[in-house]
SEKOLNU-226233 format. One record per residue: residue number from 1; x, y, z of N, C-alpha, C in turn. Coordinates in pm, 1 decimal. Each point is the difference from the previous one (the first is absolute). Last residue first. Layout:
N
 num     n.px     n.py     n.pz    ca.px    ca.py    ca.pz     c.px     c.py     c.pz
 NUM        X        Y        Z        X        Y        Z        X        Y        Z
...
END
This chain:
296
 num     n.px     n.py     n.pz    ca.px    ca.py    ca.pz     c.px     c.py     c.pz
 296  10324.8  -7330.1 -11123.2     36.0     -9.1    153.6    140.6     80.1     46.2
 295   -199.9    -19.0   -438.6   -124.1     16.1     88.8     25.0    -14.8    143.4
 294    338.8    -62.9   -358.5    -38.3    133.7      4.4   -125.0     21.7     94.0
 293    187.1   -428.5    -69.1     76.0     83.6     73.5    -48.3    144.2     14.2
 292   -237.6   -299.0   -246.0    -20.6    -45.1    131.6     77.1     90.1     73.8
 291     56.4     30.5   -459.9   -134.4     70.7     46.8    -19.2    -27.8    147.1
 290    370.3   -215.6   -205.7     22.9    149.2     34.8   -122.0     68.7     40.6
 289    -17.8   -460.6    -84.7     85.6     40.6    112.3     21.1    135.3     16.1
 288   -233.1   -141.5   -387.8    -86.1    -41.6    113.8     75.6     55.0    130.8
 287    224.2     44.1   -418.2   -119.9     78.4     15.4    -67.1     -5.5    122.0
 286    327.8   -340.8    -95.4     59.0    141.4     18.7   -111.2    110.5     34.0
 285   -129.0   -410.0   -145.8     32.3    -13.4    118.7     69.7    108.3     56.8
 284   -112.9    -41.4   -452.3   -106.2     30.8     80.9     16.3      1.4    151.5
 283    353.5    -79.4   -308.3    -39.1    135.5     -6.2   -135.2     19.7     87.7
 282    170.8   -435.3    -44.6     84.7     90.3     78.9    -28.5    134.3     -2.2
 281   -248.0   -294.6   -279.7    -13.2    -33.9    147.3     94.3     98.4     97.6
 280     27.8      8.1   -479.7    -91.1     73.0     34.2    -45.3    -24.4    172.3
 279    355.2   -199.9   -271.8     36.0    105.1     71.1   -109.1     81.8     47.4
 278     91.2   -548.2    -83.7    -92.5    128.6    -39.5     33.9    109.0     84.1
 277    401.3   -361.3    -65.2   -116.7      8.7     72.8    -93.1    122.6    -43.3
 276    465.3   -123.4   -154.9    -79.4   -124.1      6.9   -128.3      1.8     70.4
 275    322.7    365.5    -26.9    -48.0    -28.4   -130.7    -71.6   -113.6     -5.5
 274    -32.0    313.9    410.0    105.1   -107.0    -47.3    -46.8    -14.3   -142.5
 273    -18.7    433.5    399.4    -79.0    -85.9    -89.0    104.1   -104.0    -66.1
 272    -94.7    382.2    430.0     81.1   -108.4    -45.7    -79.0    -73.8   -118.0
 271    -43.6    521.5    258.6    -66.8    -98.1    -73.6    110.3   -110.0    -45.4
 270    -62.7    435.5    397.5     72.9    -59.4   -112.6    -82.1   -130.9    -49.5
 269      2.1    498.5    324.2    -88.5   -113.4    -34.0     99.3    -73.8   -126.4
 268    232.8    329.4    370.1    -39.7    -23.0   -133.6    -93.3   -128.1    -14.3
 267    293.7    231.9    367.5   -151.1     -0.8      7.7    -65.1     14.6   -125.6
 266    468.8    -68.3    124.2    -33.3    123.3    -68.1   -162.7     22.4      2.5
 265    203.2   -392.3    183.4     65.4    114.5     65.3    -26.3    130.1    -47.2
 264   -154.5   -398.6   -224.1    -63.0     27.9    120.8     52.6    122.0     76.1
 263    230.7   -125.3   -378.3   -129.7     64.3    -48.9    -87.4     14.8    128.5
 262    421.7   -221.7     47.9     -2.6    140.2    -32.6   -133.3     77.3    -34.6
 261     22.3   -474.6     69.0      3.6     82.9    139.8     17.9    147.3    -22.7
 260    -31.2   -288.5   -364.2   -134.7     23.2     57.7     21.8     68.9    152.7
 259    401.7   -126.3   -234.9    -79.5     90.3    -99.7   -131.2     55.2     74.2
 258    275.0   -325.8    216.7     58.9    137.9      1.4    -73.6    106.3    -80.2
 257   -119.3   -466.4    -27.7    -47.2     57.1    126.1     75.0    128.1     24.8
 256     89.4   -223.4   -404.4   -146.5     32.2     -1.6    -22.3     58.5    148.1
 255    418.9   -147.2    -89.2     -9.8    108.5    -58.7   -126.7     54.5     -1.5
 254    101.4   -410.9    197.9     51.5    120.1     73.7    -24.4    124.4    -58.9
 253   -103.8   -399.5   -224.5    -93.6     10.5    107.7     38.4    131.5     71.1
 252    268.3   -144.7   -330.2   -104.6     77.9    -72.2   -121.0     29.1    123.5
 251    411.2   -242.1    105.2     43.7    134.1    -23.5   -136.3     71.9    -55.0
 250    -34.6   -454.3    105.4     23.9     72.7    117.5     15.0    157.8    -25.3
 249      2.3   -298.3   -329.8   -128.4      9.3     20.9      5.9     82.5    127.3
 248    407.7   -133.8   -175.3    -68.9     89.6    -70.0   -131.0     32.2     33.5
 247    246.7   -318.1    224.3     46.0    130.6     36.6    -66.5    106.4    -82.6
 246    -82.6   -448.7    -82.3    -62.9     41.7    103.9     36.3    143.4     64.9
 245    180.6   -200.1   -397.3   -131.7     21.2    -24.1    -79.4     55.8    142.9
 244    466.5   -120.0     -4.2    -20.3    128.3    -47.4   -149.1     23.8    -15.0
 243    201.8   -418.1    117.4    -41.4     83.4    110.3    -30.7    142.0    -39.2
 242    -53.8   -370.4   -387.2     84.7     20.7    109.7    -54.3     73.2    105.4
 241   -201.9   -106.3   -427.1     -7.8   -114.4     86.0     73.2     18.7    120.8
 240     22.9    299.7   -377.9   -145.5     24.8     65.5    -16.0   -128.9    112.2
 239    436.4    260.2   -205.3    -44.1   -138.6     21.3   -143.1     13.6     77.5
 238    259.6    328.7   -378.5    -52.6     -5.9    125.6    -53.9   -142.9     33.3
 237    294.9    402.4   -333.0    -51.4   -143.2      5.4    -35.9    -16.7    156.2
 236     14.4    454.7   -332.1     52.9    -57.8    112.4    -61.7   -143.4      4.2
 235     41.6    501.6   -320.7    -39.8   -127.5      6.3     64.2    -79.4    119.0
 234   -128.8    554.2   -152.3     71.5   -117.2     65.2    -34.5   -139.7     13.5
 233   -231.4    434.9   -171.4     53.6    -98.3    -81.4    108.6    -92.1     42.3
 232   -303.4    358.3    201.0    164.9     27.3     -4.7     45.9   -107.0   -112.9
 231   -462.5      9.8    124.1     34.6    138.2     14.8    132.8     20.9    -52.1
 230   -181.5   -431.4     34.1    -68.2     71.2   -150.4     24.0    141.7     31.3
 229    277.2   -447.8    176.2    -56.2    124.9     52.6    -46.3     93.9   -109.7
 228     77.0   -540.4    -11.7     34.3    131.9    -66.2    -86.5    106.9     75.9
 227    138.0   -549.4    111.2    -85.0    102.5     20.5     53.6    136.5    -62.6
 226     55.6   -590.8    -14.7     65.8    130.6    -15.1   -112.7    116.7      6.0
 225     46.6   -528.6    253.9    -54.8     99.0   -110.2     72.1    130.9    -14.5
 224     -7.4   -543.3    280.9     72.2    127.2    -66.2    -71.2     69.8   -100.1
 223   -310.6   -277.6    299.6    126.6    -11.0    -15.6     58.0    115.4    -52.6
 222   -456.7    -54.2    128.0     39.4    -64.6   -149.4    124.5    -14.8    -11.4
 221   -372.1    172.2    349.8     93.2    -73.9     30.0     42.0    -76.4   -126.6
 220   -246.9    518.6     55.9    -13.0   -159.7     -5.7    118.3    -72.5      6.6
 219    -79.3    494.2    209.0     56.1    -55.5    -96.3    -24.4   -153.3     -5.1
 218   -235.7    448.3    232.8     45.2   -134.0     28.9     34.3    -72.6   -129.3
 217   -129.5    460.0    -18.6    -11.7    -33.8    151.8     80.0   -127.9     47.9
 216    -52.2    140.6   -454.8     81.0     89.0     56.4     12.8    -19.9    152.8
 215   -314.4   -241.7   -268.4    127.4    -50.2    -14.7    113.1    101.7     64.0
 214   -462.8    120.0    -18.1     36.0   -100.9    116.9    143.9    -52.6    -17.8
 213   -124.1    499.6   -122.9    -23.2   -121.4    -71.7     37.7   -115.6    104.2
 212   -168.9    555.7     76.0     87.2   -105.8     -7.4    -37.9   -131.9    -63.9
 211   -106.9    560.4    113.6    -41.7   -107.3    -84.2    126.6   -103.6     10.3
 210   -224.8    443.1    302.1    118.6    -86.9    -40.0    -32.8   -117.9    -84.7
 209   -159.8    529.1    135.2    -80.6   -128.3    -46.4    112.9    -79.1    -53.3
 208    -70.9    467.1    335.8     91.9    -87.0    -86.3    -70.9   -130.1    -42.1
 207   -165.8    522.9    124.2    -35.7   -135.2     12.2     90.4   -101.3    -77.6
 206    -82.0    550.2    186.6     75.5    -97.8    -80.8    -32.6   -131.4     49.2
 205   -159.1    523.6     16.9    -67.4   -132.1     36.0     74.3    -96.6    -71.0
 204    234.4    470.7     54.5    -82.5    -71.3    -58.4    -51.0   -120.7     60.0
 203    310.0    330.7    179.9    -74.6     68.3    -92.9   -104.3    -73.1    -36.6
 202    315.3   -188.7    274.5    -23.8    114.0     63.9   -108.2     74.4    -68.9
 201    205.7   -389.3   -173.5   -110.3    -31.3     96.1    -50.1    144.4     71.2
 200    390.1    -12.9   -280.6   -131.4    -18.6    -78.9   -115.7     -9.7     89.8
 199    439.0     -4.4    209.3    -39.7    136.5    -65.9   -148.0      3.1    -87.9
 198    181.0   -408.7    172.6    -45.9    104.8    107.5    -22.9    109.4    -29.8
 197    152.8   -333.4   -328.2   -141.3    -16.9     63.0    -36.4     89.6     98.5
 196    434.3     31.3   -151.2   -100.7     51.1   -115.7   -137.0    -42.3     51.9
 195    336.4   -130.2    284.8      4.0    148.7     -3.4   -114.0     40.8   -112.9
 194    105.2   -455.1     19.0    -51.2     36.1    121.0    -26.3    150.9      4.3
 193    219.4   -297.1   -332.6   -118.1     65.8    -45.2    -56.0     50.1    119.3
 192    402.9   -266.6     -2.8      2.6     79.5   -116.1   -105.1     72.1    -28.6
 191     34.6   -264.5    392.3     89.8    126.5      6.4     -1.9     64.2   -140.5
 190   -186.3   -438.2     76.3    -88.2    102.8     15.2     68.8    156.0      8.1
 189    270.6   -382.1   -267.6   -108.8    -21.8    101.7    -91.6    135.8     34.9
 188    379.4    -92.0   -327.9     32.3     73.8    136.9   -103.4    -29.1    114.2
 187    -30.3   -178.5   -459.4     90.8    -58.8     64.8     49.5     53.9    125.5
 186   -498.1    -38.5   -238.6     97.8     88.4     -2.5    130.2    -63.7     79.0
 185   -539.0    -66.7   -167.1    119.1    -80.1     25.7    108.9     94.2    -29.2
 184   -486.1     74.9     14.7     82.1     29.1    109.0    122.2    -80.2     10.4
 183   -388.1      3.4   -317.5     39.2   -118.8     57.6    105.3     33.1    122.1
 182   -397.5    333.3   -188.1    127.3    -41.9    -17.2     12.0   -144.1     68.8
 181   -333.4    456.4    -49.3     -9.3   -134.1    -57.7    137.4    -48.2    -32.6
 180   -251.0    429.2    281.8    125.5    -39.5    -45.4      1.9   -148.6    -14.0
 179   -387.1    402.0     26.7     24.7   -157.7     24.1    134.3    -25.9    -84.0
 178   -288.0    465.9    215.8    100.7    -50.0    -78.6     30.2   -144.2     25.0
 177   -350.0    459.0     61.3     29.7   -142.5     39.1     89.3    -59.2    -97.1
 176     26.8    527.3    145.1    -57.8    -98.9   -101.7      5.2   -132.2     66.7
 175     71.7    588.3     87.8    -16.0   -138.1     64.6    -57.2    -96.6    -95.9
 174    236.8    409.7   -222.2   -111.9    -14.7    100.7      0.7   -138.5     32.1
 173    315.6     98.2   -323.4     -5.6    118.6     97.9    -83.3    -22.0    114.6
 172    252.3   -305.5   -368.8   -126.6    -13.7     70.9      3.6    105.0    112.4
 171    381.4    -78.4   -280.3   -127.2     40.6    -90.0   -128.0    -11.6     70.2
 170    424.3    -45.3    233.0      6.0    114.1    -75.1   -119.7     22.8    -79.3
 169     47.8   -384.0    290.4     -9.3    124.2     79.6     27.6    138.7   -107.1
 168     18.5   -429.1   -191.8   -130.0     17.8     50.8    -16.1    135.9     90.7
 167    427.4   -160.2   -132.8    -58.1     67.9   -111.7   -158.1      1.7     36.3
 166    285.0   -222.5    304.4      8.7    158.3     10.8    -52.8     66.7   -123.6
 165    -72.8   -465.8     42.2    -59.8     65.9    119.9     27.1    154.4    -13.9
 164    200.0   -292.5   -308.4   -132.4     15.3    -32.1    -62.9     73.9    102.2
 163    448.8    -84.2     69.1     -9.9     63.4   -121.4   -150.3     37.2    -27.8
 162    142.4   -304.0    354.4      3.4    142.5     28.7    -32.6     92.4   -127.0
 161     43.7   -479.9    -41.6   -147.4     55.1     40.9     12.3    135.5     35.4
 160    309.4   -294.6   -323.4     29.3     87.4    105.0   -150.1     71.8     43.2
 159    241.4   -424.2   -347.5    -91.6     47.3     86.9     33.0     93.6     92.8
 158    142.5   -228.7   -527.5     18.7     20.6    148.2   -108.9     59.9     73.9
 157     60.0    -57.3   -492.4    -54.4   -120.1     69.2      6.3     -3.7    148.3
 156    -39.1    395.7   -416.3     80.6    -61.7    114.0    -74.1   -125.2     42.7
 155   -216.0    248.6   -339.3    150.9      6.8    -64.2     90.9    -70.4    103.3
 154   -518.8   -176.4    -76.8     89.6     99.0     65.0    132.6     11.5    -42.1
 153   -504.4    -85.0   -226.7    153.4    -81.8      4.1     87.9    111.2     67.2
 152   -576.3    -92.6    -15.9    116.6     78.0     25.6    136.5    -83.9     -9.2
 151   -479.5   -151.2    -27.9     75.1     23.0   -118.6    134.1     77.3     24.8
 150   -338.9    -75.5    341.5     17.1   -137.0    -81.7     90.3      7.4    -99.1
 149   -127.8    394.8    245.2     70.8    -78.2     95.6     33.8   -147.4    -85.5
 148   -245.3    315.5   -239.8    134.0     47.5     11.3     76.1    -86.8     93.8
 147   -465.2    -92.2    -69.5     96.8    -24.2   -120.8    128.4     46.7     24.3
 146   -302.7    118.1    337.4     18.1   -160.0     -3.5     79.8    -34.6   -114.6
 145   -134.4    449.6     17.4    118.4    -19.0     82.2     18.9   -161.7     24.9
 144   -325.8    162.8   -286.6    126.9     40.3    -47.8     99.5    -20.2    108.7
 143   -429.3    -87.5     99.0     34.8   -116.9    -87.6    148.9     51.3    -63.7
 142   -225.3    286.7    280.1     41.2   -109.8     86.1     35.4   -100.1   -101.7
 141   -157.0    379.5   -181.5    116.4     40.1     60.1     52.2   -126.6     65.7
 140   -423.6    -31.4   -183.2     89.5     22.6   -104.1    138.9     24.1     63.6
 139   -372.9     18.7    278.0     25.5   -148.8    -27.3    126.3      2.9   -110.6
 138    -52.0    429.0    348.2    -55.8    -60.5   -118.8     49.9   -137.2    -24.6
 137    244.9    464.0    211.9   -105.9    -91.7     18.0    -38.3    -78.7   -106.4
 136    510.0    202.5    163.6   -145.0     25.1    -70.8    -91.7    -84.3     37.9
 135    570.4    165.6    109.7   -131.7    -54.9     32.5   -102.9     46.0    -77.3
 134    481.6    -74.3   -204.5    -63.3     79.3    102.9   -138.1    -42.4     25.4
 133    431.1   -297.1   -128.6   -122.2     40.6    -56.2    -73.5     76.4    102.3
 132    537.3   -164.5   -101.6   -106.6     75.8    103.7   -119.8     20.7    -80.6
 131    512.3   -324.0    -21.8   -131.0     59.3    -53.7    -85.7     58.4    100.0
 130    435.9   -139.1     91.1     -5.5    -33.4   -139.7   -105.1     50.7    -63.5
 129    333.0     90.0    443.4   -139.8      5.6    -34.3     -3.0    -17.4   -159.8
 128    359.6   -241.3    293.6    -21.8    141.1    -45.0   -141.3     -5.0    -29.0
 127    176.7   -399.2    121.5     93.3     86.7     78.5      4.7    149.7    -33.1
 126   -400.3   -213.1   -112.8     91.8   -117.9     28.5    105.5     75.0     88.1
 125   -551.8    115.2   -157.8    145.3     48.0     40.3     57.8   -133.8     -1.4
 124   -477.1    261.5   -135.8     53.2   -117.5    -13.0    148.7     14.6     43.0
 123   -496.6    257.7    106.1    159.8      2.7    -10.3     43.7   -144.9     -2.6
 122   -515.1    265.8    -76.9     83.1   -119.6      3.1    151.6     48.8     12.5
 121   -566.3    166.7    131.0    128.3     28.6    -51.3    103.9   -118.3    -15.2
 120   -568.8    168.4     74.9    100.0   -110.8     12.2    125.5     39.9    -84.8
 119   -478.8    211.3    252.4     87.2      7.2   -103.1    104.7    -93.8     22.7
 118   -516.8     -1.3    157.7    121.9     26.2     40.9     86.1      9.7   -137.6
 117   -464.6   -150.9    107.5     23.1    148.1    -57.1    122.1     55.8     32.6
 116   -196.2   -451.3    108.4    -15.9    122.5    111.0     16.4    132.3    -60.6
 115     53.1   -405.0   -258.7   -120.5      7.5     49.7    -47.9     96.8    106.0
 114    446.5    -60.8   -169.0    -65.8     83.0    -93.2   -164.1     -1.8     49.0
 113    305.6   -249.1    238.6     39.6    155.6     45.8    -93.1     75.5    -98.2
 112     17.5   -494.5    -47.7    -72.4     49.3    137.3     18.6    153.8     18.4
 111    222.7   -181.5   -368.0   -126.5    -16.6    -23.3    -99.2     33.2    136.9
 110    466.9     -1.6     26.2    -25.6     97.1    -79.4   -154.0     14.2    -38.9
 109    213.6   -368.1    252.3    -14.5    126.2     72.9    -64.9    122.7    -75.4
 108     65.7   -416.5   -228.8   -111.5      1.4     95.6     -2.6    112.4     86.9
 107    354.8    -32.9   -315.0   -130.0     20.1    -60.4   -131.1      1.1    101.6
 106    431.4    -98.0    158.0     -8.5    134.0    -50.5   -122.9     41.1    -52.5
 105    101.8   -434.0     75.0    -15.4     65.1    135.3    -40.2    143.3    -17.4
 104    150.4   -271.0   -371.4   -153.0    -22.0     29.7    -33.1     70.6    145.1
 103    447.6     42.8   -157.3    -86.1     65.2   -100.4   -167.2    -23.0     38.0
 102    352.6   -230.3    238.2     -8.0    141.6     56.7    -82.3     74.7   -119.2
 101     60.5   -450.0    -95.1    -66.8      9.1    124.5    -25.0    170.9     51.6
 100    300.4   -128.8   -365.6   -148.8     -9.2    -43.2    -86.3     21.7    127.1
  99    443.6     -2.0     83.9    -33.4    118.9    -69.6   -144.1      9.6    -43.2
  98    207.5   -384.4    179.7    -33.2     81.3    119.4    -47.6    137.1    -79.6
  97    -74.9   -450.9   -238.3    113.7     86.0     49.1    -43.5     85.3     72.2
  96   -300.3   -446.8   -125.1     31.3    138.4    -12.0    135.2     44.0     53.8
  95   -149.6   -457.0     43.1    -62.9     56.1   -130.7     33.1    137.0    -49.3
  94    343.8   -197.1    355.6   -136.2    -47.2    -36.5    -52.1     46.2   -127.7
  93    419.0    122.0    177.9     18.8   -140.7     -8.7   -142.1    -69.8    -36.9
  92    263.6    502.2    -89.9   -130.4    -66.1     47.5      4.4   -155.2    -18.8
  91    274.0    542.5    -85.2     11.7   -152.7     35.9   -133.5    -57.8     54.1
  90    121.1    465.8   -140.2    -30.1   -100.9   -119.7      6.3   -137.7     36.0
  89    116.5    371.2    302.8   -155.2     -4.7    -40.8    -43.9    -94.8    -91.3
  88    461.3    120.2    112.5    -57.1   -114.1     91.8   -144.0      0.2     -9.4
  87    257.6    356.4   -212.2      4.1   -139.5    -86.8    -57.6    -96.1     88.3
  86   -185.8    486.6     58.7    131.7    -55.6      7.3     -7.4   -148.9    -42.3
  85   -352.0    362.3     84.2     14.0    -80.5   -132.7    143.4    -57.3     -2.7
  84   -387.0    202.7    371.9    151.6    -24.0    -26.5     17.3    -92.4   -106.8
  83   -396.7    396.0    137.6     28.3   -149.7    -52.8    154.9    -21.8    -28.4
  82   -387.7    330.0    254.8    137.4      7.4    -13.9     29.0   -155.5    -47.4
  81   -480.8    341.5     -4.9     56.9   -137.3    -16.5    165.4     -8.7    -27.6
  80   -408.5    359.3    225.5    139.4    -29.4    -88.0     39.2   -145.4     25.5
  79   -464.9    339.8     51.9     65.2   -115.5     38.8    101.6    -24.2    -96.8
  78   -318.3    434.7    188.6     98.1    -50.6   -108.3     62.6   -131.8     65.9
  77   -508.6    215.1    106.8    134.4     -8.3     32.5     63.9    -20.6   -123.0
  76   -505.2    169.3    186.1     82.8    -21.5   -109.2    146.5     -7.9     63.9
  75   -392.0     90.5    289.1     52.9   -142.5    -50.2    109.5    -12.2    -97.1
  74   -204.8    344.7    397.7     61.5     13.9   -133.4     55.2   -118.0    -34.3
  73   -392.4     94.8    360.9    122.4    -64.2    -40.8     53.6     24.6   -131.9
  72   -353.8    345.4    212.8     22.7   -144.8    -28.5    140.8    -45.8    -30.9
  71   -306.9    449.5    284.4    117.4    -64.9    -75.6     -7.1   -147.3    -50.9
  70   -305.7    494.1    128.4     -1.2   -151.5      5.6    124.9    -35.2    -57.3
  69   -168.4    454.1    291.1     65.5    -67.8   -117.0     -7.3   -140.2      3.5
  68   -384.1    330.3    210.3    143.0    -63.0     21.5     38.6    -49.8   -123.2
  67   -366.5    404.7    209.6     35.0   -111.0   -104.1    140.9    -55.6     30.1
  66   -427.1    341.8    244.9    127.4    -71.5     14.9      4.9   -108.8   -126.3
  65   -254.3    490.4    -33.2     -9.7   -142.5     72.2    113.8    -74.7    -20.9
  64    -50.4    420.4   -220.8    -54.4     18.4    125.2    -49.0   -125.9     68.0
  63    240.9     88.8   -437.1   -131.1    -68.7     11.0    -80.4     21.6    122.3
  62    461.8    176.0    -68.0    -95.3     37.6   -122.0   -150.8    -51.0     20.2
  61    341.0   -120.7    313.6    -45.9    154.3     10.0    -84.8     38.0   -105.7
  60    168.1   -454.6     14.2   -119.2     26.7    104.3    -29.8    137.9      1.6
  59    343.6   -128.8   -316.8   -116.4    -13.5    -41.1   -128.2     36.6    117.9
  58    438.3     46.3    129.9    -20.6    118.0    -78.4   -152.3    -43.2    -73.1
  57    196.9   -277.8    335.5    -70.6    133.7     56.6    -25.1     89.7   -110.6
  56     12.2   -538.4     41.0     54.0    106.8   -100.7    -50.4    122.7     45.2
  55     92.0   -457.2    313.1   -108.0    108.7    -49.6     85.7     74.6    -90.6
  54    168.7   -371.3    256.2    -26.8    -10.9   -139.4    -77.7    115.0    -58.0
  53     86.4    -66.1    486.5    124.7     40.5    -82.8    -15.5    -12.0   -146.8
  52   -341.6   -169.2    272.3      3.9    138.6    -11.7    120.5     54.2    -66.4
  51   -240.6   -479.0    -39.7    128.8     59.6     54.6     -7.2    151.9    -25.8
  50   -469.0   -287.0     41.4    106.7     17.8   -102.6    135.6     77.7     77.2
  49   -448.1    -98.6    201.4     94.7    -99.2      8.2    118.3     17.1    -91.8
  48   -461.0    230.6   -119.0     57.7    -25.8    137.1     75.0   -139.4      3.8
  47     20.5    271.8   -453.8   -109.8    -55.8     83.5     52.9    -49.7    132.6
  46     94.2    388.9   -458.9     40.4    -68.5    124.5   -121.9    -71.6     74.8
  45     43.6     68.5   -533.5    -46.5     54.0    113.6     30.9    -69.2    121.7
  44    313.7    -22.3   -420.6   -120.6    -20.6     19.4    -47.7     58.9    145.9
  43    424.3    -19.6   -439.4    -62.3     45.1    131.6   -148.9    -44.6     12.6
  42    428.3   -253.1   -288.9   -101.4    113.5      5.3    -35.8     43.9    146.6
  41    423.3   -262.9   -143.3   -111.0    -39.6    -94.9   -106.7    125.6     -4.9
  40    563.3    -87.8    134.1   -122.6     69.9     14.8   -102.6    -44.0    -91.2
  39    396.2   -335.5    155.6    -33.0    119.9    -76.7   -137.8     69.7     29.6
  38    409.1   -343.1    246.7   -162.0     42.2    -14.0      5.4    126.0    -96.9
  37    388.6   -388.7    -51.3    -42.3     70.3    110.1   -161.0     36.3    -12.7
  36    275.1   -274.1   -287.1     93.8     85.5     37.4    -39.6     80.4    127.8
  35   -181.4   -505.5    -74.1     12.6    107.4    -86.9     88.2    123.2     54.8
  34     -5.9   -546.2    126.8    -51.3    122.8     32.7     33.6    124.2   -104.1
  33    -10.4   -562.7     34.2     80.4    109.3    -61.8    -89.6    136.1     -1.8
  32   -180.8   -403.1    161.8    119.2    -28.9     56.7    108.1    124.1    -32.3
  31   -478.0    -72.9   -165.9      8.4      3.6    152.2    142.8     18.2     57.8
  30    -79.6    -71.5   -469.7    -55.3    115.6     43.0     21.3     42.4    145.4
  29    100.1   -416.7   -193.1     93.9    106.2    -31.3    -35.8    130.1     62.8
  28   -275.6   -373.8     47.3     84.4    -10.3     96.0    116.4     99.8    -33.9
  27   -407.4    -33.8   -273.8     -9.0     60.6    123.9    114.7     -6.3     79.2
  26     -2.4   -353.9   -352.1    -94.2    123.7      1.3    -16.9     35.6    142.3
  25    272.4   -366.4   -193.4     58.1    113.7     74.9    -98.3    134.6     15.7
  24   -117.9   -442.1   -201.4     67.5    -23.0    127.2     70.0    120.3     60.4
  23   -283.3     18.4   -413.8    -47.6    -79.8     84.1     65.6    -10.0    138.2
  22    158.8    315.4   -336.0   -152.4     21.9     12.5    -40.1    -91.4    119.7
  21    429.1    -63.9   -150.9      4.0    134.3     59.1   -149.1     42.0     47.7
  20     96.6   -400.3   -267.1     37.7     -4.3    148.0     -5.8    124.1     84.7
  19   -111.0      1.2   -472.3   -101.4    -56.0     78.0     38.5    -13.3    144.4
  18    328.0    182.4   -276.5   -110.9     73.9      8.5   -123.3    -62.9     69.0
  17    385.1   -263.7    -85.8     -2.5    112.1     80.1   -103.5    106.0     33.4
  16    -20.2   -350.8   -352.5     21.5    -57.0    132.6     22.0     95.1    112.1
  15    -30.9    170.3   -449.7   -121.9    -82.6     16.9     18.4    -46.9    151.6
  14    382.1    175.9   -164.2    -99.1    127.2      3.7   -134.9    -71.2     54.5
  13    361.8   -283.1   -119.4     29.3     80.3    107.4   -109.7     87.4     31.6
  12    -33.6   -218.7   -400.6    -16.0    -95.5    110.9     32.7     77.8    141.1
  11    104.0    229.3   -404.5   -131.9     -0.3     22.9    -42.9    -80.6    122.7
  10    441.0      8.8   -115.8    -41.4    137.1     67.3   -164.8    -14.9      8.0
   9    206.5   -352.5   -208.4     49.9    -17.2    135.7    -64.1    139.7     81.7
   8    -69.8    -23.1   -475.2    -63.8   -109.2     64.5     30.5    -14.6    142.9
   7    273.4    273.1   -272.9   -119.9     55.4     16.3   -117.8    -91.9     79.9
   6    430.6   -165.2    -90.7     -8.7     79.3    102.0   -125.9     74.8     16.2
   5     45.3   -292.4   -348.9      3.0    -72.5    124.0     -5.1     95.1    112.8
   4     34.9    160.9   -439.0   -139.6    -65.2     18.5     16.0    -63.0    150.5
   3    365.7    394.9   -100.6    -42.0   -122.1    -44.1   -138.4    -76.8     47.5
   2     85.4    548.8    -83.8     47.8   -116.6    109.5    -34.5   -128.3    -67.7
   1    163.5    443.1   -284.8   -117.2    -76.9     41.3     35.6    -99.7    101.5
END
C-alpha cells in the first residue's frame, strides 16, 4: 500500500496537471502532433470540384454515378515517455527534485494525450532499461505511470541515454511521439547520445525535455564545500569563492550550447525546464513555437 503522503502527492499532481492539460494546452497538443496519416472513412457522391483521383471506380460502376472516397486524419497515436531515473534526478535545491518535476511533466503530457484518445507508454532507464510499461489509454493508466515514476527505485545510479533510445526502437514499431525527459548530464557530452538521437529521430517524433536545477548552472559563493557525485559516489572539495566557480559556470554554459546545437542540427524541437520556474510556461511556449513552425 502506498504511503498517505505519496497518495496525496499523486492526487495533487492529477488535479493540477489534468486542469492544465484542459485549460492551457487544450487544442495545442492536437494541432502540433499529427496522426499516423489518412484513413479511409466513407464514400460519397462526386461533386463538382472534387479531385477525380479520389473516384471509387468500383462503387461508381455499381451505382452508375460517380462516387469518391473520403479520408480523415487518423488521430490515434502512441506517445512514449522516456524518463531518465539516474542518480542526478534526485537532486533539487528548491522545493522539488528534478525527478518530481519529471513526474509532473510526464503527467501533463499524458493527460493531454488521453484527451486526444492516444495511448501512453513509459520507459524508465538509467544505464539500463529498468522498467517498461506498454502503451494504454485512460486515466487509471496515467495515474499508474505517475506512481511508477515517483516510487521507482532504480538498480543503477548511472546514465546512458542511448539505452533508452535503443529500447524505444525495439518496442515502438510504428511511428510514435516520444518525449525524452532527462537532465542530459553525461561526462562524455553530446557524443554519448548523438547517434542514439539521430537513429530514433528517423523513425519517431522525438522531443527532448531537459530539466535543470539553478544550483547546477551557477554555484553559490559559500567558500569551500564538499560535493558528492550522486551517480559515482565520488566526493570532491571545491572552493566556490575561487576561480573554479566561474570555470564551472562556463563549462555548464558550453554543455548547454553544444546540446541545443545538436538538437537544432537534427531538426528536433526541444523543451528546457528549471526546477525553480513553472514548467507549464515552457511547455506552452514549446507548443506555440512548434505550431508556428508547422504553419510556415
